[in-house]
C-alpha positions in Angstrom: 16.0 -12.2 0.6 15.2 -10.7 -2.8 12.6 -7.8 -3.3 11.7 -7.4 -6.9 11.4 -4.0 -8.0 9.6 -2.7 -11.2 12.0 -0.2 -12.5 9.6 1.4 -15.0 6.5 2.1 -12.7 6.6 5.5 -11.4 5.6 8.8 -13.3 9.6 9.8 -13.0 10.9 6.2 -14.1 13.3 4.9 -13.6 15.0 7.6 -11.6 13.2 7.0 -8.3 13.4 3.2 -8.8 17.0 3.0 -9.3 18.1 5.4 -6.5 15.7 3.5 -4.2 17.3 0.1 -5.1 20.8 1.4 -4.1 19.5 3.0 -1.1 17.3 0.0 0.2 20.0 -2.7 -0.6 22.4 -0.8 1.5 19.9 0.1 4.4 18.4 -3.6 4.6 21.4 -5.4 3.6 19.2 -7.4 1.0 19.2 -8.1 -2.7 17.2 -6.1 -4.8 16.2 -7.2 -8.5 15.7 -4.2 -10.5 13.4 -5.1 -13.6 13.7 -2.9 -16.8 15.4 -2.1 -19.9 19.2 -3.3 -19.2 20.9 -0.5 -21.0 18.8 2.2 -19.6 19.1 0.9 -15.9 22.8 0.5 -16.4 23.4 3.8 -17.4 21.1 5.4 -14.4 23.0 3.2 -12.0 26.4 4.3 -13.2 25.6 7.8 -12.3 24.6 7.1 -8.7 27.2 6.7 -6.1 27.3 4.0 -3.4 27.7 0.3 -3.1 25.5 -1.5 -5.7 26.7 -5.2 -5.5 23.1 -6.2 -4.1 21.3 -4.5 -7.0 20.9 -7.0 -9.7 19.3 -6.0 -13.2 16.7 -8.2 -14.8 16.1 -7.4 -18.3 12.7 -6.5 -19.5 12.5 -4.7 -22.6 8.7 -3.4 -22.5 6.9 -1.1 -19.9 3.3 -0.5 -19.0 1.8 3.2 -19.3 -0.6 4.5 -16.6 -3.2 4.7 -19.3 -2.8 1.0 -20.5 -5.6 -1.5 -20.1 -5.6 -5.2 -20.7 -5.5 -5.0 -24.7 -2.1 -3.0 -24.3 -0.9 -5.2 -21.9 -1.2 -8.4 -23.7 0.6 -6.7 -26.5 3.6 -5.8 -24.3 4.4 -9.5 -23.5 7.8 -8.7 -21.9 6.7 -5.9 -19.7 8.2 -5.2 -16.1 5.2 -6.2 -14.4 4.9 -9.5 -15.8 8.7 -10.4 -15.9 9.0 -9.2 -12.3 6.0 -11.3 -11.1 7.2 -14.5 -13.0 10.5 -14.0 -11.2 8.6 -14.2 -7.7 6.5 -17.0 -9.0 9.5 -19.0 -9.9 11.0 -18.4 -6.4 13.6 -16.2 -7.5 12.1 -13.3 -5.3 10.1 -13.0 -2.2 7.9 -10.0 -2.9 7.1 -7.7 -5.6 7.0 -3.8 -5.6 5.7 -1.4 -8.4 4.7 2.1 -8.6 3.0 1.3 -11.7 -0.7 1.2 -13.1 -2.5 -0.2 -10.1 -5.2 -1.9 -12.6 -2.5 -3.8 -14.5 -0.9 -4.7 -11.1 -4.0 -6.3 -10.0 -4.5 -7.9 -13.4 -1.1 -9.7 -13.6 -1.2 -10.4 -9.8 -4.4 -12.6 -10.3 -2.9 -14.0 -13.5 0.6 -15.0 -12.3 -0.3 -15.8 -8.6 -4.1 -16.2 -8.3 -5.9 -15.5 -5.2 -5.5 -17.2 -1.7 -7.8 -20.2 -2.0 -11.2 -18.9 -0.4 -10.8 -15.2 -1.2 -13.5 -13.7 -3.0 -11.8 -10.7 -4.1 -8.4 -9.2 -3.2 -8.2 -5.5 -2.0 -5.7 -2.6 -1.7 -4.7 -1.8 2.1 -3.4 1.6 3.1 -2.4 2.7 6.6 -3.3 6.1 7.6 -1.8 8.1 10.4 -4.1 8.7 13.2 -4.1 9.9 16.7 -1.8 7.9 18.7 -0.7 5.6 15.9 -1.8 4.3 12.8 -4.9 2.5 11.2 -5.6 0.3 8.4 -8.1 1.3 5.7 -9.3 -1.2 3.0 -10.3 -1.4 0.2 -8.7 1.9 -1.3 -9.1 1.3 -4.9 -9.1 -2.4 -6.2 -13.1 -2.8 -6.2 -15.3 -0.1 -6.9 -18.4 -2.2 -6.6 -18.6 -4.4 -3.7 -20.9 -7.0 -2.0 -21.3 -7.4 1.8 -19.3 -10.6 1.8 -16.4 -8.8 0.1 -16.3 -6.3 3.0 -16.3 -9.1 5.6 -13.3 -10.7 4.1 -11.7 -7.3 3.8 -12.0 -7.0 7.4 -10.5 -10.5 8.1 -7.5 -9.5 6.2 -7.4 -6.0 7.6 -7.3 -7.6 11.2 -4.3 -9.9 10.2 -2.5 -7.0 8.5 -2.8 -5.0 11.7 -1.8 -7.7 13.7 1.2 -8.6 11.6 2.5 -5.4 10.4 1.5 -2.8 13.1 1.8 -5.4 16.1 -1.9 -4.4 17.0 -3.4 -7.0 19.5 -7.0 -7.7 18.8 -7.6 -4.9 16.4 -10.8 -2.8 16.5 -12.8 -3.0 13.3 -15.1 -0.5 12.2 -17.2 -0.1 9.2 -17.0 3.3 7.3 -20.4 4.9 7.3 -22.1 8.3 7.4 -23.2 7.8 11.1 -22.1 5.7 14.1 -25.7 4.2 14.8 -26.6 0.7 13.5 -28.9 1.4 10.4 -26.9 4.3 9.1 -25.3 4.2 5.6 -26.4 2.9 2.1 -27.4 -0.8 1.3 -23.9 -2.0 1.3 -23.1 -0.7 4.8 -26.5 -1.9 6.3 -26.4 -5.4 4.9 -22.5 -5.6 5.7 -23.1 -4.6 9.5 -25.0 -7.8 10.8 -22.5 -10.0 8.9 -19.5 -8.3 10.6 -21.4 -8.4 13.9 -21.6 -12.3 13.5 -17.8 -12.8 13.2 -15.2 -13.5 15.7 -13.4 -10.2 15.0 -13.4 -7.2 17.4 -16.2 -5.2 15.4 -17.0 -2.2 17.2 -19.7 -0.9 14.8 -20.1 2.0 12.2 -17.4 4.7 12.3 -17.0 8.1 10.7 -14.1 10.0 9.6 -13.7 11.5 13.0 -13.5 8.0 14.9 -11.0 6.9 12.3 -8.5 10.0 12.7 -9.2 10.1 16.3 -7.7 6.7 16.8 -10.8 4.9 18.1 -10.5 2.2 15.2 -7.6 0.1 14.0 -9.3 -1.3 11.0 -11.8 0.6 8.6 -13.4 -1.3 6.1 -15.3 0.2 3.0 -15.7 -0.3 -0.7 -12.8 0.5 -3.1 -14.5 3.5 -4.6 -15.2 5.4 -1.2 -11.8 4.3 0.0 -10.0 5.7 -3.1 -11.8 8.9 -2.8 -11.1 9.2 1.1 -7.3 8.2 0.4 -6.9 10.9 -2.3 -8.7 13.5 -0.3 -6.7 12.8 2.8 -3.5 13.3 0.9 -4.9 16.5 -0.6 -5.8 17.9 2.8 -2.4 17.0 4.3 -0.6 18.7 1.7 -2.8 21.7 2.1 -2.0 21.9 5.7 1.8 21.7 5.3 1.8 24.1 2.6 -0.5 26.6 4.5 1.8 26.1 7.5 4.9 26.7 5.8 3.6 29.8 4.0 2.4 31.4 7.2 5.4 30.5 9.2 7.9 32.1 6.4 5.5 35.2 6.1 7.5 37.5 8.7 10.6 37.5 10.8 8.4 37.1 13.9 6.7 34.0 12.6 10.1 32.7 11.1 11.6 33.0 14.9 8.5 31.1 16.1 9.0 28.3 13.5 12.4 27.9 14.5 11.5 27.2 18.2 8.7 25.0 17.2 10.7 23.1 14.4 10.7 19.6 16.3 7.0 19.5 16.5 6.4 20.8 12.9 9.0 18.1 11.6 6.8 15.6 13.4 3.6 16.7 11.8 5.2 16.9 8.4 6.6 13.3 8.6 3.1 12.0 10.1 1.5 13.5 7.1 3.9 12.4 4.4 2.6 9.8 2.4 6.4 8.8 1.4 6.8 7.4 4.9 4.5 4.6 4.0 5.2 3.9 0.4 3.1 1.1 -1.2 -0.2 -0.6 -0.6 -0.2 -4.4 -0.3 -2.5 -6.3 -2.6 -4.1 -8.3 0.2 -5.7 -11.7 -1.0 -3.5 -12.3 -3.7 -1.5 -15.6 -3.2 2.0 -13.8 -3.0 3.2 -10.4 -1.7 2.5 -7.6 -4.1 3.0 -3.9 -3.2 1.6 -1.0 -5.2 3.0 2.5 -4.8 1.6 5.7 -5.9 2.6 7.0 -9.5 4.0 10.0 -8.0 6.4 8.0 -5.7 9.8 9.7 -5.3 12.9 7.5 -4.2 12.1 7.8 -0.7 8.6 6.5 -1.5 10.0 3.6 -3.2 12.6 3.0 -0.5 9.5 2.9 2.1 7.8 0.4 -0.2 10.7 -1.8 -0.1 10.9 -1.6 3.6 7.2 -2.5 4.0 7.9 -5.4 1.5 10.8 -6.7 3.4 8.8 -6.6 6.8 6.0 -8.7 5.2 8.3 -11.3 4.3 10.1 -11.2 7.8 6.5 -11.4 9.4 5.3 -14.2 7.3 2.1 -12.0 6.4 1.2 -14.1 3.5 1.0 -17.3 5.7 -0.9 -15.6 8.3 -3.3 -14.5 5.7 -3.7 -17.9 4.2 -4.1 -19.3 7.9 -7.0 -16.9 8.6 -8.8 -17.2 5.4 -8.9 -20.9 5.7 -9.9 -20.8 9.4 -12.8 -18.4 8.6 -13.9 -20.6 5.6 -14.1 -23.6 7.8 -16.2 -21.6 10.4 -18.7 -20.5 7.9 
């Protein structure tokens, strides 16, 4: 297996990516194709200890910036995203991972791989920590404007992702809304509800944030605008909680002693709320495996992204998505 990693995606590029490539290749015993400027990457690799025999540099002289749009991307014909995705397209890699510009990742993924036949719109999928486990939330940013049929397909793909990657049997599907009752929500939610009710999915109805984080749903479906705000708000609140706990626990000798006694519990909370544990979000609906991480990803987050990509290859996520989309099109 070869995971293709965009070495020039994150805000701290290429340091997190290079460190992650060495770490992940040793942890997983798999090849990592590191795509970027060869001279720069060689210099970084030479400063990192450890076995680098499974890290291979693929030269790509240009890099996309977070502010780049299609016009800038077209002028950078040898950028790392395009070169890396072309490798996967040519069969020289099994999945592509980047912590770069989400819009450009979507643009090149559609250009290089296209959509799974029958998919109307690909979406970004995130895994949220919830009580007693995890839940899939989609879309988290790929589609700001959605139609009801988009959300139905998001639910279908989220259902497969929960089964394949989280090992959840018959996932409970919820429609994110401002109330649990049928008829709540904006026009998009109200029009989507009967369509989801008419599927073979385990649709449990509308869900609010309390149901999602209470672990009462395995897949929550929404539009990309709402999902992106929810993701960023959740990350911000999680960081606030951890920061306040740390400040308060270090404020006096008495609280420091209490913190020491409760260290295992606090460690578990910090691990659960740390976005670096999840890594990248997959672009579901693209006819390949493409994972997009946060621009602020550190080496640990990139390693988690590579682990997620490997799991998707091992569990044949792409094949399961293709099969599910075809079956649902035939049903319709």
